MARNULO-101223 format. One record per residue (C-alpha): x, y, z; residue in one letter. Coordinates in steps of 0.25 Angstrom, whole numbers, plus 2048, in hexadecimal, padded with zeros to 3 digits. Example, Ala and Ser with C-alpha at 12.3 -4.5 7.8 and 13.67 -1.06 7.14 Angstrom:
MARNULO-101223
+-----+-----+-----+----+
:  xx :  yy :  zz : aa :
+-----+-----+-----+----+
: 831 : 7EE : 81F :  A :
: 837 : 7FC : 81D :  S :
+-----+-----+-----+----+
This chain:
MARNULO-101223
+-----+-----+-----+----+
:  xx :  yy :  zz : aa :
+-----+-----+-----+----+
: 28F : 806 : 732 :  M :
: 281 : 80B : 72F :  D :
: 280 : 819 : 72B :  I :
: 275 : 81B : 736 :  N :
: 27F : 818 : 740 :  Q :
: 289 : 822 : 73A :  Q :
: 27E : 82D : 73A :  L :
: 279 : 82A : 748 :  Q :
: 283 : 833 : 74F :  P :
: 280 : 83E : 745 :  V :
: 271 : 83D : 747 :  V :
: 273 : 83D : 756 :  T :
: 27B : 849 : 756 :  S :
: 271 : 850 : 74D :  L :
: 266 : 84C : 756 :  L :
: 26D : 851 : 762 :  D :
: 270 : 85E : 75B :  S :
: 262 : 85F : 756 :  L :
: 25C : 85C : 764 :  K :
: 264 : 867 : 76A :  G :
: 260 : 871 : 760 :  S :
: 251 : 86D : 761 :  I :
: 252 : 86E : 770 :  E :
: 258 : 87C : 76F :  A :
: 24E : 880 : 765 :  E :
: 242 : 87A : 76E :  L :
: 247 : 881 : 77A :  R :
: 248 : 88E : 772 :  S :
: 23A : 88C : 76D :  K :
: 234 : 888 : 77A :  I :
: 23B : 894 : 781 :  S :
: 235 : 89D : 777 :  D :
: 227 : 897 : 778 :  E :
: 228 : 898 : 787 :  V :
: 22C : 8A7 : 786 :  V :
: 221 : 8A9 : 77C :  K :
: 217 : 8A2 : 785 :  A :
: 21B : 8AA : 791 :  I :
: 21B : 8B7 : 789 :  A :
: 20D : 8B4 : 784 :  N :
: 208 : 8B2 : 792 :  T :
: 204 : 8BE : 79A :  E :
: 20D : 8BA : 7A5 :  V :
: 20D : 8C8 : 7AC :  S :
: 1FE : 8C7 : 7AD :  A :
: 1FE : 8B9 : 7B2 :  I :
: 209 : 8BC : 7BC :  V :
: 202 : 8C9 : 7C1 :  E :
: 1F5 : 8C2 : 7C2 :  R :
: 1FB : 8B6 : 7CA :  I :
: 203 : 8C0 : 7D3 :  I :
: 1F6 : 8C8 : 7D5 :  T :
: 1EE : 8BC : 7D9 :  N :
: 1F9 : 8B7 : 7E2 :  R :
: 1FB : 8C4 : 7E9 :  L :
: 1EC : 8C6 : 7EB :  N :
: 1EB : 8B8 : 7F2 :  E :
: 1F7 : 8BB : 7FA :  R :
: 1F2 : 8C9 : 7FE :  V :
: 1E5 : 8C3 : 803 :  A :
: 1EC : 8B9 : 80B :  E :
: 1F6 : 8C2 : 812 :  F :
: 1F5 : 8D0 : 819 :  N :
: 200 : 8D8 : 812 :  I :
: 200 : 8E1 : 81D :  E :
: 203 : 8D6 : 827 :  D :
: 20D : 8CF : 81F :  K :
: 21B : 8D3 : 81D :  S :
: 222 : 8D7 : 810 :  R :
: 22A : 8CB : 810 :  Q :
: 21E : 8C2 : 810 :  R :
: 219 : 8C9 : 804 :  L :
: 226 : 8C7 : 7FC :  E :
: 226 : 8B8 : 7FF :  Q :
: 218 : 8B7 : 7FA :  T :
: 21C : 8BE : 7ED :  L :
: 228 : 8B5 : 7EC :  T :
: 21F : 8A9 : 7ED :  Q :
: 215 : 8AE : 7E3 :  I :
: 220 : 8B2 : 7D9 :  T :
: 226 : 8A4 : 7DA :  N :
: 219 : 89D : 7D8 :  Q :
: 217 : 8A6 : 7CC :  L :
: 224 : 8A2 : 7C6 :  N :
: 221 : 893 : 7C8 :  T :
: 214 : 894 : 7C2 :  S :
: 219 : 89C : 7B6 :  L :
: 225 : 892 : 7B4 :  A :
: 21B : 886 : 7B5 :  Q :
: 212 : 88C : 7AB :  S :
: 21D : 88F : 7A2 :  A :
: 223 : 881 : 7A3 :  N :
: 215 : 87B : 7A0 :  E :
: 213 : 884 : 794 :  Q :
: 222 : 881 : 78F :  V :
: 220 : 872 : 791 :  S :
: 213 : 872 : 789 :  K :
: 219 : 87A : 77E :  E :
: 225 : 871 : 77D :  V :
: 21C : 865 : 77C :  T :
: 214 : 86B : 771 :  R :
: 220 : 86F : 769 :  R :
: 227 : 862 : 76B :  V :
: 21A : 85A : 766 :  N :
: 219 : 863 : 75A :  Q :
: 228 : 862 : 756 :  T :
: 22C : 856 : 74D :  D :
: 23A : 853 : 753 :  F :
: 23C : 847 : 749 :  N :
: 23A : 84F : 73D :  A :
: 242 : 85A : 743 :  M :
: 24E : 851 : 747 :  V :
: 24D : 84A : 739 :  A :
: 24E : 857 : 732 :  G :
: 259 : 85C : 73A :  V :
: 261 : 84F : 738 :  V :
: 25E : 84E : 72A :  E :
: 263 : 85C : 728 :  G :
: 26F : 85A : 730 :  K :
: 273 : 84D : 728 :  I :
: 270 : 854 : 71B :  N :
: 279 : 85F : 71F :  S :
: 284 : 855 : 723 :  L :
: 283 : 84D : 716 :  V :
: 283 : 85A : 70D :  Q :
: 28E : 861 : 714 :  T :
: 296 : 854 : 717 :  G :
: 297 : 857 : 726 :  A :
: 298 : 848 : 729 :  F :
: 2A6 : 846 : 72F :  G :
: 2B1 : 83F : 728 :  R :
: 2B0 : 830 : 728 :  A :
: 2A4 : 832 : 731 :  S :
: 29B : 827 : 729 :  I :
: 2A1 : 819 : 728 :  D :
: 2A0 : 813 : 71A :  H :
: 299 : 807 : 71F :  S :
: 28D : 810 : 724 :  S :
: 28A : 815 : 715 :  V :
: 281 : 80D : 70D :  N :
: 288 : 80B : 6FF :  F :
: 27C : 803 : 6F9 :  H :
: 279 : 809 : 6EC :  G :
: 286 : 812 : 6EC :  F :
: 28E : 812 : 6DF :  K :
: 29C : 817 : 6DE :  F :
: 2A0 : 81A : 6D0 :  S :
: 2AE : 818 : 6CB :  G :
: 2AD : 826 : 6C5 :  D :
: 2AE : 82C : 6D3 :  M :
: 2BC : 826 : 6D4 :  I :
: 2C7 : 82F : 6D0 :  D :
: 2D6 : 82D : 6D3 :  G :
: 2DC : 826 : 6DE :  G :
: 2E0 : 817 : 6DF :  I :
: 2D5 : 80C : 6E2 :  V :
: 2DC : 802 : 6EB :  K :
: 2D7 : 7F4 : 6EC :  N :
: 2CE : 7F6 : 6E0 :  F :
: 2C5 : 7EA : 6DD :  G :
: 2B9 : 7E8 : 6D4 :  S :
: 2B2 : 7DC : 6CD :  T :
: 2BD : 7DB : 6C3 :  G :
: 2C9 : 7E1 : 6CA :  I :
: 2D1 : 7DD : 6D7 :  D :
: 2DC : 7E7 : 6D9 :  D :
: 2E7 : 7E1 : 6E3 :  R :
: 2F3 : 7E8 : 6DD :  A :
: 2FB : 7F1 : 6E6 :  T :
: 302 : 7F9 : 6DB :  Q :
: 2FE : 7FD : 6CD :  V :
: 2FD : 7F0 : 6C4 :  Q :
: 2F6 : 7F5 : 6B8 :  M :
: 2F7 : 803 : 6B0 :  T :
: 2EC : 807 : 6A6 :  L :
: 2F1 : 80F : 69B :  L :
: 2EB : 814 : 68E :  D :
: 2F4 : 80C : 686 :  Q :
: 2F5 : 7FF : 68E :  A :
: 2F3 : 7F8 : 69C :  V :
: 300 : 7F6 : 6A3 :  A :
: 302 : 7EB : 6AD :  F :
: 30D : 7EC : 6B8 :  E :
: 30D : 7DD : 6BC :  K :
: 30A : 7D0 : 6B6 :  A :
: 2FC : 7CD : 6B0 :  I :
: 2F4 : 7C0 : 6B4 :  W :
: 2E8 : 7BC : 6AC :  T :
: 2E1 : 7AF : 6A9 :  P :
: 2E0 : 7B3 : 69A :  S :
: 2E3 : 7BE : 691 :  A :
: 2DE : 7C2 : 683 :  I :
: 2E7 : 7CB : 67C :  I :
: 2E2 : 7D1 : 66F :  K :
: 2EE : 7D6 : 667 :  G :
: 2FD : 7D5 : 668 :  K :
: 304 : 7CF : 674 :  L :
: 312 : 7D3 : 677 :  T :
: 31A : 7CD : 682 :  V :
: 327 : 7D3 : 686 :  E :
: 32E : 7C8 : 68E :  G :
: 32C : 7B9 : 68F :  D :
: 31F : 7B3 : 68C :  L :
: 31D : 7A8 : 696 :  V :
: 311 : 79E : 693 :  V :
: 30D : 795 : 69F :  L :
: 301 : 78F : 699 :  G :
: 2FE : 788 : 68C :  D :
: 2FD : 78E : 67E :  I :
: 2F0 : 78B : 677 :  D :
: 2F4 : 782 : 66C :  S :
: 2E8 : 786 : 663 :  S :
: 2EC : 795 : 664 :  S :
: 2F2 : 79C : 658 :  K :
: 2FE : 7A0 : 65F :  A :
: 301 : 791 : 664 :  A :
: 300 : 78C : 655 :  N :
: 308 : 798 : 650 :  T :
: 313 : 794 : 65A :  L :
: 312 : 785 : 656 :  A :
: 313 : 788 : 647 :  D :
: 31F : 791 : 649 :  M :
: 326 : 787 : 651 :  A :
: 323 : 77C : 647 :  V :
: 328 : 785 : 63C :  A :
: 334 : 788 : 643 :  K :
: 338 : 77A : 646 :  I :
: 335 : 776 : 637 :  K :
: 33D : 781 : 631 :  N :
: 349 : 77E : 63B :  D :
: 34E : 770 : 638 :  T :
: 359 : 772 : 642 :  K :
: 350 : 776 : 64D :  L :
: 347 : 76A : 64A :  L :
: 352 : 760 : 64A :  D :
: 357 : 767 : 657 :  L :
: 349 : 765 : 65E :  H :
: 348 : 757 : 658 :  T :
: 355 : 753 : 65E :  T :
: 352 : 759 : 66B :  T :
: 345 : 753 : 66C :  I :
: 34A : 745 : 669 :  L :
: 355 : 746 : 673 :  D :
: 34C : 74A : 67D :  S :
: 342 : 73F : 67A :  I :
: 34E : 735 : 67A :  G :
: 353 : 73A : 688 :  K :
: 346 : 73E : 68F :  N :
: 33C : 736 : 688 :  G :
: 32E : 73C : 685 :  I :
: 325 : 73F : 690 :  D :
: 317 : 73F : 68A :  L :
: 30A : 73D : 692 :  K :
: 302 : 73A : 686 :  R :
: 305 : 733 : 678 :  I :
: 2FA : 732 : 66E :  T :
: 2F9 : 72A : 660 :  Q :
: 2EE : 72E : 656 :  D :
: 2E7 : 735 : 662 :  G :
: 2E8 : 729 : 66B :  R :
: 2F0 : 728 : 678 :  D :
: 2FD : 720 : 677 :  I :
: 301 : 724 : 685 :  V :
: 2F9 : 72D : 68E :  N :
: 300 : 72E : 69C :  G :
: 301 : 720 : 6A1 :  N :
: 2F7 : 71A : 697 :  Q :
: 2FB : 713 : 68A :  L :
: 2F1 : 714 : 67F :  G :
: 2E7 : 709 : 67D :  Y :
: 2E9 : 708 : 66E :  H :
: 2F8 : 704 : 671 :  I :
: 2F6 : 6F5 : 66F :  T :
: 304 : 6F0 : 66A :  D :
: 310 : 6F3 : 672 :  S :
: 31D : 6EC : 678 :  N :
: 31C : 6F0 : 686 :  L :
: 327 : 6EA : 68F :  Q :
: 322 : 6EF : 69C :  R :
: 315 : 6F5 : 6A2 :  V :
: 311 : 6F9 : 6B0 :  G :
: 305 : 6F3 : 6B8 :  M :
: 2FA : 6EF : 6AE :  L :
: 2EC : 6F1 : 6B3 :  R :
: 2E5 : 6EA : 6A7 :  D :
: 2EC : 6E1 : 69D :  L :
: 2E5 : 6DB : 692 :  Q :
: 2ED : 6D3 : 687 :  T :
: 2EA : 6CB : 67B :  Q :
: 2F3 : 6BF : 677 :  G :
: 2FE : 6BA : 67F :  E :
: 304 : 6C1 : 68B :  A :
: 310 : 6BD : 693 :  V :
: 313 : 6C3 : 6A1 :  L :
: 321 : 6C2 : 6A7 :  S :
: 324 : 6B6 : 69F :  D :
: 31B : 6AF : 6A9 :  T :
: 30C : 6B1 : 6A6 :  L :
: 308 : 6AE : 698 :  Y :
: 2FA : 6B1 : 693 :  V :
: 2F4 : 6AD : 686 :  T :
: 2E6 : 6AA : 681 :  A :
: 2DF : 6A1 : 68B :  R :
: 2EC : 69D : 691 :  R :
: 2F5 : 6A2 : 69D :  V :
: 303 : 69C : 6A0 :  G :
: 30C : 69E : 6AB :  V :
: 31B : 69C : 6A8 :  N :
: 316 : 697 : 69A :  T :
: 312 : 69D : 68D :  I :
: 30B : 690 : 688 :  E :
: 300 : 68D : 692 :  P :
: 2FA : 680 : 690 :  S :
: 2ED : 683 : 697 :  S :
: 2E5 : 68F : 69C :  T :
: 2EE : 692 : 6A7 :  F :
: 2FC : 68B : 6A8 :  V :
: 307 : 68D : 6B3 :  V :
: 315 : 688 : 6B0 :  W :
: 320 : 687 : 6BB :  D :
: 32C : 681 : 6B4 :  E :
: 327 : 673 : 6B0 :  E :
: 31A : 673 : 6B8 :  V :
: 30D : 677 : 6B1 :  E :
: 300 : 67A : 6B8 :  L :
: 2F4 : 67D : 6B0 :  V :
: 2E6 : 683 : 6B2 :  I :
: 2DC : 680 : 6A7 :  A :
: 2CE : 67A : 6A4 :  K :
: 2CD : 66B : 6A5 :  R :
: 2C0 : 669 : 69F :  S :
: 2B2 : 670 : 69F :  K :
: 2B0 : 676 : 6AD :  D :
: 2BD : 670 : 6B2 :  T :
: 2CA : 677 : 6B5 :  G :
: 2D8 : 671 : 6B6 :  Y :
: 2E4 : 675 : 6BF :  I :
: 2F0 : 66B : 6BD :  G :
: 2FD : 666 : 6B7 :  M :
: 2FC : 662 : 6A9 :  P :
: 309 : 65B : 6A9 :  R :
: 30F : 650 : 6B1 :  Y :
: 310 : 658 : 6BE :  Q :
: 30A : 657 : 6CC :  R :
: 301 : 663 : 6D2 :  L :
: 302 : 667 : 6E0 :  V :
: 2F8 : 66F : 6E7 :  L :
: 2FD : 675 : 6F4 :  G :
: 2FB : 67F : 6FF :  A :
: 306 : 684 : 709 :  N :
: 310 : 67E : 700 :  N :
: 30B : 670 : 703 :  K :
: 307 : 665 : 6F8 :  D :
: 2F9 : 664 : 6FD :  N :
: 2F4 : 65E : 6F0 :  L :
: 2FD : 656 : 6E6 :  V :
: 2F7 : 653 : 6D8 :  L :
: 300 : 648 : 6D2 :  N :
: 303 : 644 : 6C4 :  T :
: 2FB : 637 : 6C5 :  D :
: 2EF : 63E : 6C9 :  G :
: 2F0 : 63B : 6D8 :  S :
: 2EE : 646 : 6E3 :  V :
: 2F7 : 646 : 6EF :  E :
: 2F1 : 64D : 6FC :  I :
: 2FB : 64E : 708 :  E :
: 2F0 : 653 : 712 :  N :
: 2E1 : 651 : 70E :  L :
: 2D6 : 657 : 716 :  R :
: 2C7 : 654 : 713 :  V :
: 2BF : 65D : 71A :  G :
: 2C5 : 65E : 728 :  N :
: 2CB : 650 : 727 :  T :
: 2DA : 64E : 724 :  P :
: 2DE : 643 : 71C :  M :
: 2EC : 63D : 71A :  S :
: 2F3 : 62F : 719 :  S :
: 2FD : 627 : 721 :  A :
: 303 : 619 : 722 :  T :
: 300 : 617 : 730 :  T :
: 2F5 : 61B : 73A :  I :
: 2F8 : 62A : 73E :  P :
: 2FC : 62D : 74D :  D :
: 2FB : 63C : 74D :  Y :
: 2F0 : 646 : 751 :  N :
: 2E7 : 64A : 746 :  A :
: 2D9 : 650 : 744 :  I :
: 2CE : 646 : 747 :  T :
: 2C9 : 640 : 73A :  G :
: 2D6 : 641 : 733 :  T :
: 2D8 : 636 : 729 :  I :
: 2E5 : 62F : 726 :  V :
: 2E5 : 625 : 71A :  W :
: 2ED : 618 : 71B :  N :
: 2F9 : 619 : 711 :  E :
: 2FC : 60A : 714 :  N :
: 2EF : 602 : 714 :  P :
: 2EE : 5F3 : 716 :  G :
: 2E4 : 5E8 : 718 :  I :
: 2DE : 5EA : 726 :  G :
: 2E4 : 5F8 : 727 :  G :
: 2DD : 605 : 728 :  A :
: 2D9 : 60E : 71C :  V :
: 2DE : 61A : 725 :  G :
: 2DD : 621 : 733 :  W :
: 2D4 : 62C : 738 :  I :
: 2D8 : 635 : 744 :  C :
: 2CE : 633 : 750 :  L :
: 2D4 : 640 : 757 :  G :
: 2E2 : 643 : 75B :  D :
: 2EC : 637 : 758 :  A :
: 2E1 : 62D : 758 :  R :
: 2DF : 626 : 74B :  W :
: 2D5 : 61B : 746 :  G :
: 2D5 : 612 : 73A :  K :
: 2CA : 612 : 730 :  F :
: 2C8 : 609 : 723 :  G :
: 2CD : 5FB : 725 :  K :
: 2D4 : 5F5 : 719 :  I :
: 2CF : 5E7 : 716 :  E :
+-----+-----+-----+----+
């Protein structure tokens, strides 16, 4: 809240009080001035003159002897009333003019400002403002500085500063001339203690110990010296370690040799070139030099691959019991797939013997199709439905007979090629 709003009622009260005082003072002064003006005026002479003139006028108009006493009294009463009215009107006009003059000459703003300023100064100096009459939000604290030297005694609750955040509900730290006493645990990300550290109780270290520190080296030297000097302890530890290795094995993530990894997680060092591995998992990349045998089935050597044989006679050889099939180069720009021994070769699909290569070099084809024209052979003219253009060669030719038959559609067949 603005301080102007807080002071507004006070100023209004002062102005009302000042207004009443000014009005009373003005009425008093005006009354004095009116009295002085009337006193300085020769009222008696004026009244006497007016009465004389009016009486003369009335006497000239009336015959006193002919009028009654009552008429004279009425006339005098009217004259008196007119005189009072004239005097009152004259007095009011003079009072009005004097008030206007005095008001025009008076600086009410300066007068009010002086009275308000004096009243406020009096209130400020005497502390006359009511208790809790000014809200703290109405006070401008800009530039206000509060020194810590002004604080003496008492307890500061919810204390906070740039470097302190007090959330304790009871005493946690006591400052003494000899030491600082802490009532509960101490948490700190790091601590530097210059001097002697004495621990009454257990020492629990949840983190690592810097191996390069002097304390770590001292502990290590002490342990080594203790083991060296105590042969029974050394034998006991050696036996225990060997028993544990024999029972539980060694669980190491990394094993090195001359600074190079032998085992690092699930990786085997690349410099390990000679081993007698009996079993490995899925190999993503396998490169070998010399002979290689896989499952006693696949044999690989320089420029030779054999299946079910360790003595391949050609580039690629497949043995199935007594049958041998080879794939090799026949001559320049010519390959060869065949049987090097006295054996037939059958090429088929759908478990059928589509093409038979005989040992004498002949080729047997059960069902031959040239383009869209089927070809076969028979001893007599066919009598079945076939594709138009189907050719059936005559297996029993003779003089005057046909070389073969050709289908003319459905089951109609015609001879072609007369044998002479």
